[in-house]
C-alpha positions as CSV (number, residue, x, y, z in Angstrom):
1,M,27.6,-5.2,67.7
2,P,26.5,-3.9,71.3
3,V,24.9,-0.8,69.7
4,L,22.9,-3.6,67.4
5,I,21.9,-5.4,70.1
6,L,20.5,-2.1,71.9
7,L,18.5,-0.7,69.3
8,F,16.9,-4.2,68.4
9,G,16.1,-5.0,72.6
10,T,14.2,-1.4,72.4
11,T,12.4,-2.3,69.2
12,L,11.5,-5.5,70.9
13,I,10.0,-3.8,74.5
14,W,8.3,-1.4,72.5
15,S,6.5,-4.0,70.5
16,L,6.0,-6.0,73.7
17,L,4.1,-3.0,74.9
18,L,2.2,-2.1,72.1
19,V,1.0,-5.7,71.8
20,S,0.0,-5.8,75.5
21,N,-1.7,-2.7,75.1
22,R,-3.9,-4.1,72.3
23,I,-4.6,-7.4,74.1
24,A,-5.8,-5.3,77.1
25,L,-7.8,-2.8,75.1
26,T,-9.8,-6.0,73.2
27,S,-9.7,-8.8,75.8
28,F,-10.6,-6.9,79.2
29,D,-12.6,-4.0,80.6
30,I,-9.7,-1.7,80.5
31,D,-9.8,2.4,80.4
32,P,-7.4,3.1,77.9
33,Y,-6.3,6.4,79.1
34,A,-6.2,5.5,82.9
35,M,-4.1,2.3,82.3
36,T,-1.6,4.6,80.3
37,C,-1.3,6.8,83.1
38,W,-0.9,3.7,85.7
39,Q,2.0,2.3,83.3
40,L,3.7,5.6,83.6
41,V,3.2,5.8,87.4
42,F,4.4,2.1,88.2
43,G,7.4,2.3,85.5
44,G,8.6,5.6,87.1
45,V,8.3,4.5,90.5
46,S,10.2,1.0,89.9
47,L,13.0,2.8,88.4
48,V,13.1,5.4,91.1
49,L,13.4,2.9,93.8
50,L,15.8,0.4,92.0
51,A,18.8,2.1,93.8
52,P,18.2,2.3,97.3
53,G,19.8,4.2,99.7
54,R,20.2,7.1,96.7
55,R,18.8,10.6,97.0
56,I,15.6,10.9,95.1
57,P,16.2,13.6,92.4
58,W,13.9,16.3,93.5
59,R,15.9,19.0,91.5
60,Q,14.6,17.5,88.2
61,F,10.9,17.7,88.8
62,T,11.6,21.4,88.7
63,L,13.2,21.4,85.3
64,P,11.1,22.8,82.2
65,I,12.5,20.8,80.0
66,N,11.3,17.6,81.9
67,W,7.9,19.0,81.7
68,A,8.4,19.6,77.9
69,Y,9.5,16.1,77.7
70,G,6.4,14.8,79.5
71,V,4.0,16.7,77.4
72,L,5.1,15.5,74.3
73,R,5.1,11.6,75.5
74,V,1.7,12.3,76.7
75,L,0.6,13.4,73.3
76,T,2.6,10.1,71.9
77,G,1.2,7.9,73.8
78,V,-2.4,8.9,73.8
79,T,-2.6,9.2,69.9
80,W,-0.9,6.0,69.2
81,T,-2.7,3.8,72.0
82,A,-5.9,5.9,70.5
83,S,-5.3,4.3,67.1
84,L,-5.3,0.8,68.4
85,L,-9.3,1.2,68.6
86,Y,-9.2,1.9,64.6
87,I,-6.4,-0.3,63.4
88,S,-4.2,-3.4,64.6
89,A,-0.7,-2.9,66.0
90,P,1.2,-3.7,63.1
91,E,-0.8,-1.6,60.8
92,S,-0.1,1.2,63.4
93,G,3.5,0.1,62.8
94,I,3.5,0.7,59.1
95,L,2.1,4.3,59.7
96,S,4.4,4.9,62.2
97,Q,7.2,5.2,59.6
98,T,6.7,8.8,58.9
99,G,8.6,9.4,61.8
100,M,12.1,8.1,59.9
101,P,11.7,11.4,57.8
102,M,10.8,13.3,60.4
103,A,14.2,12.4,62.3
104,A,16.3,13.1,59.2
105,L,14.8,16.5,59.0
106,A,15.5,17.2,62.5
107,A,19.1,16.1,62.5
108,T,19.4,18.1,59.6
109,F,18.1,21.3,60.5
110,I,18.3,21.3,64.1
111,L,21.3,18.9,64.9
112,G,23.6,19.7,62.2
113,R,23.8,16.2,60.5
114,T,23.2,15.9,57.1
115,P,22.6,12.4,55.8
116,G,23.6,11.3,52.3
117,R,21.6,12.4,49.2
118,S,20.4,9.0,48.2
119,E,18.9,8.5,51.5
120,W,16.2,10.5,50.8
121,L,15.0,7.9,48.0
122,G,14.8,5.8,51.1
123,H,12.8,8.3,52.9
124,A,10.5,8.7,49.9
125,I,9.9,4.8,49.9
126,L,9.0,4.6,53.5
127,I,6.6,7.6,53.1
128,S,5.0,5.6,50.0
129,G,4.4,2.6,51.8
130,A,2.7,4.6,54.8
131,V,0.6,6.6,52.1
132,W,-0.4,2.9,50.5
133,M,-1.7,1.6,53.9
134,A,-3.7,5.1,54.9
135,W,-5.4,5.3,51.5
136,H,-6.8,1.8,51.9
137,L,-7.9,2.0,55.2
138,P,-11.5,2.0,56.1
139,D,-12.6,6.2,55.0
140,G,-8.9,6.3,53.9
141,F,-7.2,9.4,54.7
142,S,-10.1,10.6,57.0
143,N,-9.7,7.7,59.3
144,P,-8.8,9.0,62.6
145,A,-6.0,6.7,62.9
146,V,-3.9,8.5,60.3
147,L,-4.0,11.6,62.0
148,L,-3.8,9.9,65.3
149,M,-0.4,8.6,63.8
150,L,0.8,11.6,62.4
151,A,0.2,13.5,65.4
152,S,1.9,10.7,67.5
153,E,5.3,10.5,65.2
154,V,5.6,14.6,65.5
155,T,5.6,14.6,69.0
156,A,7.7,11.4,69.5
157,I,10.2,13.2,67.2
158,A,10.1,16.3,69.0
159,S,10.7,14.2,72.1
160,T,13.7,12.2,71.0
161,V,15.5,15.5,70.0
162,L,15.2,16.6,73.6
163,A,16.4,13.1,75.0
164,E,19.5,13.7,73.0
165,L,20.2,16.9,73.4
166,H,19.0,16.6,77.5
167,P,22.3,17.1,79.6
168,D,20.8,14.3,82.4
169,N,20.5,11.9,79.6
170,Q,24.2,12.1,79.1
171,I,25.4,10.9,82.4
172,K,27.1,7.4,82.6
173,D,25.7,6.7,86.4
174,T,23.6,3.5,85.3
175,W,21.6,4.0,88.4
176,A,21.4,7.9,88.0
177,H,19.8,7.2,84.7
178,L,17.6,4.8,85.9
179,R,16.4,7.4,88.6
180,F,16.4,10.3,85.9
181,T,14.2,8.0,83.4
182,G,12.2,7.2,86.6
183,V,11.4,11.1,86.9
184,L,10.4,11.7,83.3
185,L,7.9,8.8,83.4
186,L,6.2,10.1,86.5
187,I,5.9,13.7,85.3
188,T,4.6,12.5,82.2
189,A,2.1,10.6,84.6
190,S,1.5,14.2,86.1
191,V,0.6,15.3,83.0
192,F,-2.0,12.7,82.3
193,L,-4.1,13.6,85.6
194,I,-3.9,17.3,85.2
195,V,-4.6,17.8,81.9
196,P,-6.8,15.6,80.3
197,S,-9.0,18.3,78.9
198,F,-6.0,20.0,77.4
199,I,-5.1,16.7,75.1
200,E,-8.5,16.8,74.2
201,L,-8.4,20.5,73.1
202,I,-5.6,19.9,71.1
203,S,-6.2,16.1,69.4
204,P,-6.4,16.3,65.7
205,V,-9.4,14.1,66.2
206,P,-11.9,13.1,68.9
207,I,-10.2,10.7,71.2
208,P,-12.3,8.0,73.3
209,Y,-12.1,7.7,76.7
210,I,-10.2,11.0,77.5
211,S,-10.9,11.3,81.4
212,T,-9.5,10.0,84.5
213,A,-13.1,8.3,85.5
214,G,-12.0,4.9,85.3
215,L,-8.7,5.5,87.1
216,F,-9.3,3.0,89.9
217,G,-11.1,0.1,87.9
218,T,-9.5,-3.1,89.0
219,E,-8.2,-4.7,85.6
220,T,-7.0,-1.0,84.7
221,L,-4.7,-0.8,87.9
222,L,-3.5,-4.8,87.5
223,A,-2.5,-4.0,83.8
224,G,-1.1,-0.6,84.6
225,L,0.9,-2.3,87.4
226,L,2.0,-5.3,84.9
227,I,2.7,-3.6,81.8
228,G,4.1,-0.6,83.6
229,V,7.0,-2.5,85.6
230,L,7.4,-5.2,82.7
231,F,7.9,-2.8,79.7
232,R,6.7,0.6,80.0
233,G,9.7,1.5,82.4
234,P,12.3,-0.7,80.6
235,A,11.3,0.7,77.2
236,M,11.7,4.3,78.5
237,V,15.4,3.6,79.7
238,L,16.4,1.9,76.4
239,S,14.9,4.5,74.4
240,L,16.8,7.1,76.2
241,R,20.4,5.2,76.1
242,S,19.8,4.3,72.4
243,V,19.2,8.0,71.9
244,K,22.2,8.7,73.7
245,V,24.8,5.9,72.1
246,A,23.4,5.9,68.7
247,G,21.4,9.4,67.9
248,I,18.3,10.0,67.1
249,E,18.6,9.0,63.3
250,K,19.8,5.2,63.9
251,Y,17.5,5.0,66.8
252,I,14.3,5.9,64.4
253,L,16.0,3.6,61.7
254,S,15.5,0.7,64.3
255,T,12.1,0.9,65.0
256,T,11.7,0.9,61.1
257,I,11.5,-2.9,61.9
258,L,8.4,-2.6,64.2
259,P,5.8,-3.7,61.9
260,F,7.4,-7.1,61.4
261,V,7.9,-7.7,64.9
262,L,4.3,-6.4,66.0
263,L,3.1,-8.7,63.3
264,A,5.0,-11.6,64.6
265,L,4.0,-10.8,68.5
266,E,-0.1,-10.2,67.5
267,M,-0.1,-13.5,65.5
268,L,1.6,-15.3,68.8
269,A,-1.3,-13.7,70.8
270,S,-3.9,-14.8,68.5
271,R,-3.2,-18.0,68.9
272,F,-3.9,-18.0,72.4
273,D,-6.9,-16.1,72.0
274,L,-5.6,-12.8,73.5
275,T,-6.5,-10.9,70.6
276,P,-8.1,-11.0,67.3
277,P,-6.4,-13.1,64.3
278,P,-4.6,-10.8,61.9
279,T,-6.1,-10.7,59.0
280,H,-4.2,-8.6,56.6
281,D,-4.4,-8.6,52.6
282,S,-2.1,-7.4,49.6
283,V,-2.4,-3.8,50.9
284,F,-0.6,-4.6,54.0
285,W,1.8,-6.8,52.7
286,I,3.1,-4.3,49.6
287,S,3.1,-1.5,52.6
288,S,5.5,-3.7,53.9
289,L,7.5,-4.4,51.3
290,L,7.9,-0.7,50.4
291,V,8.9,-0.1,54.0
292,M,11.5,-2.9,54.0
293,I,12.8,-1.5,50.7
294,G,13.3,1.7,52.3
295,I,14.8,0.2,55.2
296,I,17.5,-1.2,53.2
297,Q,18.0,1.9,51.1
298,I,18.4,4.2,54.2
299,T,20.8,1.4,55.7
300,V,22.9,1.1,52.8
301,S,23.1,5.0,52.2
302,K,24.1,5.7,55.8
303,H,27.0,3.2,55.4
304,R,28.4,4.6,52.4
305,H,27.9,8.0,53.7
306,A,29.6,7.4,57.0
307,A,32.7,5.6,54.6
308,K,32.7,8.3,52.6
309,L,33.0,11.3,55.6
310,K,35.4,8.8,56.9
311,A,37.9,9.0,54.2
312,L,37.7,12.6,53.6
313,A,38.5,13.0,57.4
314,K,41.7,10.7,56.7
315,I,42.5,13.0,53.6
316,A,41.6,16.1,55.7
317,A,44.1,15.0,58.6
318,P,47.7,16.4,58.7
319,A,50.5,14.2,58.0
320,P,52.4,13.2,61.5
321,T,55.7,15.0,61.9
322,P,58.5,12.3,61.5
323,G,61.0,12.4,64.8
324,K,64.2,13.0,64.2
325,A,66.7,10.6,63.8
326,T,68.9,9.9,66.9
């Protein structure tokens, strides 16, 4: 049960982060790129300073794996945030379902954990939901959000694999783990600051506002501070902990409920005139239904596969040697 609570809490925090980003983009004079950068800075600093009296882990700022993770997180954040300029948060959640099949492939070929055969049917259903949504967007598959979300999921899965394999993500000291997470956020913020031209070069589509020109706008700074401390920092802490405890497959599976949580939060935000009212048609609901069916199929398949492996392990285990009678 604690693992389920951890996974759901992680998805909820990410949903709050995404909806908050959409509110900032649609209701205030916010620079998307600069706001994301400040979120990382303030979120990272708040985590590093949570354990007063402890040394700042300067060594972690020099590790190549941390900088690789930072680059991947930059690409994930920029592409997903930019997609919200073209589609709603719940629609982005539907398109993000391509991440679950990617996670299964990564687990199979990189981490050596092969899913059950019937699980692939669930992945196919998830993909069909995302494809149905993409096909019906304005301009169809040529809509910039499609490529942006695909790029976001590729980099997200790559960074999640790094997180599961990262030795510093295995530490049990809670305070040390918070500071480690804070370092990752600060490294990611540094990447945001020093390589905007690099991001623009490798982006699959033109991304608006890729520059640091609006870095010191008052509303941008305030949004970065509030969202960074309240949501970005905690989201990263919970994500890394979830990957460590549950593994990449279960972590990504838990995020498949993201469209439904986003829908509820966006409807709530629209009641307070913070975002435009969601006007989802039958396309969205059909996509959502396919996603839900895929989630159920994958979940049932994982349960059966785990039970089968457990039974096989019991059969293969040697029988205990009976003790001598005294």
